[in-house]
N, C-alpha and C positions, 0 to 999 in steps of 0.2 A: 334545645338539642336539633340542630339541623342536618338533614342528610346533604351532603356536599357532592356534587359531580365534579365541580371545578372551582379553584380557588388559587389565587396567587399566593406563594409561600409568605406567611407573616413573620416567621423566625427562621432561622436557617441553623440546624443542628448538623452533626456529622452526617453527612450524605450517607455514609456506609452503614450506619447504624439500622436507618431503615430500609436501604436498599439490599442489605442481605437478607433481612427478615430472620435472621438466624441465631441470634444469641440466646434467645428462648429461654431466658432465666433458669440457669442450671438448677437453682433451688425449687423452681415452681412445681407444683403437683406432687412432690415426693413427700413421703411420710415423715413424721418426727423422728421416727427411728433411724431413718436412713440420712438424717441432716449431719453434714459435717460443714465446718467453716471454710476449710481450704479451697474448695471448688467454687463456691459462691464468691468468696473474696477475689479469686483469681477473675472471675466473669465480671465483677463489678469494677475491678481495676482496668480491664479491657474496655469497659464502657465509658468510664471516667477520664482515661487518658487518650481515648480517640484512636486506638489502634485496630478496632474492629474491622476496617477495610483491609488491613494487612491478614488479620486472621481468615477473613473470608476469602480472600485471593489464594492464600496458601491452601486453605480446605479445598477449594475447588480444583486448584492444580495438582493435589495430591489425592483427590477422591478416587477410590477404586473400590471394587466388589468382585467377587468371584461370579463367573457367569452361572446363570440359573435359568429356570423356565418359569412361567406362570403358574403351571401346574405345581411346581415344587414350593412356590412362595404360598400358594394355598394350603399344601400340606403342612407347611410352618406355622401359618397363622390360624386356620380356621379352628383348632382345638381350643383355642384360647379367646375366642369371640365371646361377646355377650350380646343378646339379642333381646330387645324390648319391642313387644308389639301391642298395638292398641286392641282394645276388648272388640271381639267380633270376628266374623270370618271374611274372607275375600282378599284380594291382592291389594296391598297398600304401597303408597308412595313410600320410599324408604330412604332415610338419611344415613350416610355412612360417617362414622364418626372417629377422628383421629387425634390422639392424645399429644401431649407436648414431649420435649426431649426426656424428660425424668419418668416417663411412664404414665399408666392410667391412675387417675384418681377416682375412686369409685364414687364418692359423694357428688364430684363434679358431673360425672358421665349420668349418674342416676337422676340428678336435677334436670339436667337437660333431656334426658330420655322421657322423664315425666311430661314435660312440656310438649316433646313431639307427639308422644302417644295421645295427648289430651286433644290435640288437633288431627288425629287420624294418620299420623306418619309414624310408621315402624323405624327402629335405630338398631344397626348393626356397629357396635362398638369394637375397634380393632385394637388388639394389642401387638405392637410392632417388635416387640423386645423379648417376651416369655419364650416363645418357641425357638429362639436363636441364642437364648443366653447372654443377651446384651446388657451390660451394666449401664445404668443411666448415665454415670460420669463419662463414659467413653463416648455416648451420645451427645451429651450436652457440650462436650470438648471438641465435637466435629471428628473425633477420630474414627467412629464406624458410623454408618447408617444415617449418611447425609441425605439431603432430600432428592438428591440426584440417583440415589438407589432407592429410597423409601418411596420415590413415586410409583416404583413397580407394585407395591403394596395398593395403591390407589387402582391400579388397572387390574389386578388380582381380585381384589375385593369387588369391583364392578362387574367382573365375569362371574364370580361366585353369586353375587345377590341376583343376577338375570336368572340363575339356573333355580331359584327358589320359589316354591308354590305361593308363598304369602306376599311375594314382592311384585310390585308393578314396575317390570323391567323398563317400560318406557319413561317412568318418572323417578328418577334417582337424584339423589343431591349428596354433597360432601361437605362436612364441616370440620375444621381442624383448629388447634390452638397452638400458637406459637411456633414449635417445630412441626405439629401437624397442619398450621397454615402454610407455612414454607413448603411442604411437601406437596400439598394441594396446588398452589400457586406454581411449582416447579411442574407438575403434571399438566397444567394447562399450556405452559410455555413448550414442553417437549411435544406435545400433542399438536402444536401449531405447525411444527417442522416435520412430524412424524419422526422425531429422533427418540430411540428407545432409551430409558433409564439404563445407567451404566452397568447393571446387572442382567440386561437382557440383549440379546443378539440383534432383536429387530422389533420395530413397533408392530404391536398387535394389530390384526385387522379389525377387531371389534373395539380396540381403543377406548373411547370415552363414551362409547354408545349407551343411550340412555340417560346421560348425565345432563340435568337441566339447570342445576343451581349449585354453586360453589360458595361457601360462606367461611372464608378465612378470618379469624380472630388474632389480633396482635400479633401479625406475622410480617408486616411490610410488603412493599409491592417493588419487587427489584428487577424481573426480566420480562420482555414483551411477549405477550401472547395474543392470538388472534381468533380462537375459537369462538363458536357461538354458544357459550355457556353463560348464562347470568350469573354475575359474580358481584358480591357485596363485601367489601373488606370493613371490618370493625375494628376500630382503633382507639387507643387511649391518649389523652391529651398528656398526661403525666407520667407516661411509661418512660422509664430510664434506659429501656433496652430497645425499645423499637420507636423510630420515628416517623411519625404520621407523614411528614413532608415527602416521603419517597412515594406515598400513594397520591398526595397533590400533585408532584411531577409526574407520575405515570400518566394521571388523567389530562393534563396539560399537553404532554408529548404525543398522546394517541386520542385525539379528539374522534377519531372515527369509531372508537369502542364505546363512546357515551351511551348507546343503547344497551350495552351488556354489562359495562362496567360501572360501579359508583363506589363511594366510601362514605363512611361515617365516623366522625371524630368525637368521642365522649369526654365533654369538658371535666376536668378534673379527676379523670379516671386513670387507674393505674393498670400495669400489666397483670393478667390474672383477675381483672376486676368482677369476673363472673363466678368467682369462687365463693360460694356462701360460706363454707366451713373451711377457711384457709389454713393451711398447717404453720407450723412456728416458722418454718423456713420462707413461706410466703410472706408473712407478716415482717419478718427481720428484713426483707428485701424491700419492703416498703409497699407491698400490695394490699389493697383495700377493698373489701366487696362494695359493689355499688349497685343497690337493688334497682335504683331509678334507671340506670343504664342499661341494665339487664332487663327489665321491663319494656323499655323502649326497642332494645334489640329483639326482643321476642315479638314485639307488635310488628316490626318490619320484617321479620322472618316469616310470621304467619301470612302477611300480604303477599311476599313473594312466593311462598308455597302455593297460595291460591292461586296466583298467575301462571306459575311455571311448573308445578309439580301435581297439577289436578288433571 
């Protein structure tokens, strides 16, 4: 497994699959009780037939949301946060954790939180759906809460985290998975031009203050950004839904970002490869836990945190 900053495309998939970073595996992360075949089959058809570019374009053209404020976003989100703190007192570097389109998976969240806590990093896991009454089907089908809106959750959670006594406000990170990765990437892109998410009237003055590290997992690399936030994209070679070539192409097109952006492709890994206890829907969609890939990702993350969040 080699960390790659640049490489020429060795194979060409549908550019849109990766460029969108959006298909987000409608079945991933949801409980078996929620599993139905229809949404998963619809999504798989889109991936197989190559119509993701059209879906993405339509979603972006139609994306809309009621105007709100960061204060109102925090009012909706904060009652549903789960906070994981390392042992001891003091201010901790803190990682913000954004789930996939089908909502939080507690075991996945807890596994990552245990790792972060073990290296002295607190975690704030954000539930973007519960406080809004959003059904995962709507989010996975890009009908509601697209990344152009959900990026507001990143801004709101950053502001909230900076206000907490146990948080080192100068050393924050954000990690996201599939839809969560798309959301973080979109926040970086919007920050680059001070363009507000579609549910906010203006870009906030405090924006990405304190954000030092972004860790998107299997989300693709589609829009250009220029902010100085160290970003590592973790990708799966055998991901049916997200094409790692988008990140290869992003790196090749933006050599000036080489000091802040890199990507890592895990050979043979699948979408949601970091779920140690995948649900039935994950398994049926072809997702397989890859312990070696997870261990390597953790090694890389630990090194990045030591460099950028201490």
